[in-house]
N, C-alpha and C positions, 0 to 999 in steps of 0.2 A: 508775755515771748517777744523775740523778736524776728526780724524779717527773716526769710529762709528755714526758720529751724519749727521741727517737727513736735507734735506730741500726740503720744496716746489716747482716746479718746473713748471713755468708759458705756457703755450704755446700760443706760436704767430703765428698765420696762418696755422694750426698744427702741427707747429714743436715747438720740444721743444732744446734749447740750452744747453750745458753742458759744464760748466767754464775750461780748461785744468789744469787750479791750482787744481781741484780734481779728477783731472789724474795721476799715476803711470807710468813712461815714463825711457823708457830704449834708450841709441843711438849705434848702431851697425857698422859693416863696410857698407861704400859706402853712409853713412846720413841715412839711416833705422831705421827711427822709432817705438818702438812696442810698446803698451801703454794699461793700462787696466784699469776699474770705475767701481764700484759695482755699480750697480743700484735696487733700490726698488720698483717695480710697485705695483697698485692694481687699477681692477677699477669698473663698477657698469654700467649695463645698463638695467634700468627695475629691473624684480625680478633676472636677472643673475647676479651675483657678484665675480668677481673673486676675490681669497684671497691674503694677501698679498705677494709679492714673489721675492725674491735679486736673484740679475747674475752677474756676470763679463761679461760687455757687453769688445771686444779688437778688438783695433785697429793696423793698419802700415801706415805710412806716410812714 
């Protein structure tokens, strides 16, 4: 995927897998990896609707 592109994620058993190739990672001392990925989410349940929203998901490995 390239910067700024969107891809529909498929849910499997209530979980979504995000490929590491869309994440930005930095490696620090002692093998600590700090990564992040921007995700855009929206949902609707009956009459209730959450507008599309983008967030940055950060993680440490």
